[in-house]
PyMOL CGO cylinders between C-alpha atoms (Angstrom):
from pymol import cmd
from pymol.cgo import CYLINDER

trace = [
    CYLINDER, -15.35, 68.75, 69.73, -13.30, 70.90, 71.54, 0.3, 1, 1, 1, 1, 1, 1,
    CYLINDER, -13.30, 70.90, 71.54, -16.02, 70.59, 74.50, 0.3, 1, 1, 1, 1, 1, 1,
    CYLINDER, -16.02, 70.59, 74.50, -15.17, 66.48, 74.36, 0.3, 1, 1, 1, 1, 1, 1,
    CYLINDER, -15.17, 66.48, 74.36, -11.49, 67.78, 75.62, 0.3, 1, 1, 1, 1, 1, 1,
    CYLINDER, -11.49, 67.78, 75.62, -12.54, 69.78, 77.75, 0.3, 1, 1, 1, 1, 1, 1,
    CYLINDER, -12.54, 69.78, 77.75, -14.80, 67.15, 79.59, 0.3, 1, 1, 1, 1, 1, 1,
    CYLINDER, -14.80, 67.15, 79.59, -12.32, 64.46, 79.35, 0.3, 1, 1, 1, 1, 1, 1,
    CYLINDER, -12.32, 64.46, 79.35, -9.39, 66.78, 80.83, 0.3, 1, 1, 1, 1, 1, 1,
    CYLINDER, -9.39, 66.78, 80.83, -11.81, 67.88, 83.73, 0.3, 1, 1, 1, 1, 1, 1,
    CYLINDER, -11.81, 67.88, 83.73, -12.57, 64.11, 84.62, 0.3, 1, 1, 1, 1, 1, 1,
    CYLINDER, -12.57, 64.11, 84.62, -8.75, 63.42, 84.42, 0.3, 1, 1, 1, 1, 1, 1,
    CYLINDER, -8.75, 63.42, 84.42, -7.92, 66.17, 86.50, 0.3, 1, 1, 1, 1, 1, 1,
    CYLINDER, -7.92, 66.17, 86.50, -11.15, 65.00, 89.30, 0.3, 1, 1, 1, 1, 1, 1,
    CYLINDER, -11.15, 65.00, 89.30, -9.73, 61.77, 89.17, 0.3, 1, 1, 1, 1, 1, 1,
    CYLINDER, -9.73, 61.77, 89.17, -5.65, 62.33, 89.12, 0.3, 1, 1, 1, 1, 1, 1,
    CYLINDER, -5.65, 62.33, 89.12, -6.88, 64.49, 92.38, 0.3, 1, 1, 1, 1, 1, 1,
    CYLINDER, -6.88, 64.49, 92.38, -8.26, 61.43, 94.39, 0.3, 1, 1, 1, 1, 1, 1,
    CYLINDER, -8.26, 61.43, 94.39, -5.07, 59.74, 93.14, 0.3, 1, 1, 1, 1, 1, 1,
    CYLINDER, -5.07, 59.74, 93.14, -2.03, 62.05, 93.97, 0.3, 1, 1, 1, 1, 1, 1,
    CYLINDER, -2.03, 62.05, 93.97, -3.52, 61.96, 97.53, 0.3, 1, 1, 1, 1, 1, 1,
    CYLINDER, -3.52, 61.96, 97.53, -3.17, 58.10, 97.65, 0.3, 1, 1, 1, 1, 1, 1,
    CYLINDER, -3.17, 58.10, 97.65, 0.37, 58.16, 96.52, 0.3, 1, 1, 1, 1, 1, 1,
    CYLINDER, 0.37, 58.16, 96.52, 1.31, 60.74, 99.26, 0.3, 1, 1, 1, 1, 1, 1,
    CYLINDER, 1.31, 60.74, 99.26, -0.40, 59.66, 101.91, 0.3, 1, 1, 1, 1, 1, 1,
    CYLINDER, -0.40, 59.66, 101.91, 1.52, 55.75, 101.40, 0.3, 1, 1, 1, 1, 1, 1,
    CYLINDER, 1.52, 55.75, 101.40, 4.78, 57.50, 100.99, 0.3, 1, 1, 1, 1, 1, 1,
    CYLINDER, 4.78, 57.50, 100.99, 4.51, 59.65, 104.04, 0.3, 1, 1, 1, 1, 1, 1,
    CYLINDER, 4.51, 59.65, 104.04, 3.30, 56.47, 105.83, 0.3, 1, 1, 1, 1, 1, 1,
    CYLINDER, 3.30, 56.47, 105.83, 6.34, 54.58, 104.52, 0.3, 1, 1, 1, 1, 1, 1,
    CYLINDER, 6.34, 54.58, 104.52, 8.36, 57.60, 105.44, 0.3, 1, 1, 1, 1, 1, 1,
    CYLINDER, 8.36, 57.60, 105.44, 7.49, 57.40, 108.96, 0.3, 1, 1, 1, 1, 1, 1,
    CYLINDER, 7.49, 57.40, 108.96, 8.22, 53.85, 109.00, 0.3, 1, 1, 1, 1, 1, 1,
    CYLINDER, 8.22, 53.85, 109.00, 11.64, 54.16, 107.82, 0.3, 1, 1, 1, 1, 1, 1,
    CYLINDER, 11.64, 54.16, 107.82, 12.38, 57.16, 110.50, 0.3, 1, 1, 1, 1, 1, 1,
    CYLINDER, 12.38, 57.16, 110.50, 11.37, 54.14, 113.30, 0.3, 1, 1, 1, 1, 1, 1,
    CYLINDER, 11.37, 54.14, 113.30, 13.27, 51.41, 111.48, 0.3, 1, 1, 1, 1, 1, 1,
    CYLINDER, 13.27, 51.41, 111.48, 16.04, 54.13, 111.99, 0.3, 1, 1, 1, 1, 1, 1,
    CYLINDER, 16.04, 54.13, 111.99, 15.14, 55.22, 115.56, 0.3, 1, 1, 1, 1, 1, 1,
    CYLINDER, 15.14, 55.22, 115.56, 14.80, 51.57, 116.73, 0.3, 1, 1, 1, 1, 1, 1,
    CYLINDER, 14.80, 51.57, 116.73, 18.20, 50.59, 114.91, 0.3, 1, 1, 1, 1, 1, 1,
    CYLINDER, 18.20, 50.59, 114.91, 19.82, 53.63, 116.55, 0.3, 1, 1, 1, 1, 1, 1,
    CYLINDER, 19.82, 53.63, 116.55, 18.59, 52.69, 120.09, 0.3, 1, 1, 1, 1, 1, 1,
    CYLINDER, 18.59, 52.69, 120.09, 19.82, 49.16, 119.43, 0.3, 1, 1, 1, 1, 1, 1,
    CYLINDER, 19.82, 49.16, 119.43, 23.04, 50.49, 118.46, 0.3, 1, 1, 1, 1, 1, 1,
    CYLINDER, 23.04, 50.49, 118.46, 22.88, 52.27, 121.67, 0.3, 1, 1, 1, 1, 1, 1,
    CYLINDER, 22.88, 52.27, 121.67, 22.13, 49.34, 123.55, 0.3, 1, 1, 1, 1, 1, 1,
    CYLINDER, 22.13, 49.34, 123.55, 24.90, 46.77, 121.67, 0.3, 1, 1, 1, 1, 1, 1,
    CYLINDER, 24.90, 46.77, 121.67, 27.63, 50.18, 122.89, 0.3, 1, 1, 1, 1, 1, 1,
    CYLINDER, 27.63, 50.18, 122.89, 26.58, 49.74, 126.36, 0.3, 1, 1, 1, 1, 1, 1,
    CYLINDER, 26.58, 49.74, 126.36, 26.51, 46.09, 126.67, 0.3, 1, 1, 1, 1, 1, 1,
    CYLINDER, 26.51, 46.09, 126.67, 30.39, 46.10, 124.80, 0.3, 1, 1, 1, 1, 1, 1,
    CYLINDER, 30.39, 46.10, 124.80, 31.07, 48.42, 127.74, 0.3, 1, 1, 1, 1, 1, 1,
    CYLINDER, 31.07, 48.42, 127.74, 30.05, 46.32, 130.36, 0.3, 1, 1, 1, 1, 1, 1,
    CYLINDER, 30.05, 46.32, 130.36, 31.50, 43.46, 129.30, 0.3, 1, 1, 1, 1, 1, 1,
    CYLINDER, 31.50, 43.46, 129.30, 34.87, 45.09, 128.73, 0.3, 1, 1, 1, 1, 1, 1,
    CYLINDER, 34.87, 45.09, 128.73, 34.46, 46.13, 132.24, 0.3, 1, 1, 1, 1, 1, 1,
    CYLINDER, 34.46, 46.13, 132.24, 33.73, 42.33, 133.27, 0.3, 1, 1, 1, 1, 1, 1,
    CYLINDER, 33.73, 42.33, 133.27, 36.27, 41.00, 131.48, 0.3, 1, 1, 1, 1, 1, 1,
    CYLINDER, 36.27, 41.00, 131.48, 38.81, 43.61, 132.84, 0.3, 1, 1, 1, 1, 1, 1,
    CYLINDER, 38.81, 43.61, 132.84, 37.74, 42.89, 136.46, 0.3, 1, 1, 1, 1, 1, 1,
    CYLINDER, 37.74, 42.89, 136.46, 38.03, 38.93, 135.89, 0.3, 1, 1, 1, 1, 1, 1,
    CYLINDER, 38.03, 38.93, 135.89, 41.40, 39.47, 134.60, 0.3, 1, 1, 1, 1, 1, 1,
    CYLINDER, 41.40, 39.47, 134.60, 42.30, 41.41, 137.74, 0.3, 1, 1, 1, 1, 1, 1,
    CYLINDER, 42.30, 41.41, 137.74, 41.03, 38.69, 139.80, 0.3, 1, 1, 1, 1, 1, 1,
    CYLINDER, 41.03, 38.69, 139.80, 42.84, 36.14, 137.74, 0.3, 1, 1, 1, 1, 1, 1,
    CYLINDER, 42.84, 36.14, 137.74, 46.40, 37.91, 137.57, 0.3, 1, 1, 1, 1, 1, 1,
    CYLINDER, 46.40, 37.91, 137.57, 45.80, 38.35, 141.59, 0.3, 1, 1, 1, 1, 1, 1,
    CYLINDER, 45.80, 38.35, 141.59, 45.37, 35.06, 142.20, 0.3, 1, 1, 1, 1, 1, 1,
    CYLINDER, 45.37, 35.06, 142.20, 48.30, 33.98, 140.16, 0.3, 1, 1, 1, 1, 1, 1,
    CYLINDER, 48.30, 33.98, 140.16, 50.20, 36.40, 142.31, 0.3, 1, 1, 1, 1, 1, 1,
    CYLINDER, 50.20, 36.40, 142.31, 48.95, 34.83, 145.58, 0.3, 1, 1, 1, 1, 1, 1,
    CYLINDER, 48.95, 34.83, 145.58, 49.92, 31.36, 144.26, 0.3, 1, 1, 1, 1, 1, 1,
    CYLINDER, 49.92, 31.36, 144.26, 53.36, 32.28, 143.74, 0.3, 1, 1, 1, 1, 1, 1,
    CYLINDER, 53.36, 32.28, 143.74, 53.86, 33.89, 147.35, 0.3, 1, 1, 1, 1, 1, 1,
]
cmd.load_cgo(trace, "trace")
């Protein structure tokens, strides 16, 4: 009876090692994908901030032109 328990224990160990490897590989892959997502989101936020700065500057220049045009019309 003791031999059967030892054999079952060894079989469980043999089966569990590949399962642990599969789960670990899956988690590693999922973490790499999550890192890529975070990197892309960071890049997108950086582009959004650059775009905001450009749009703000464009609006400032347009407002300045409009202001100048109104001042010239009043003369």
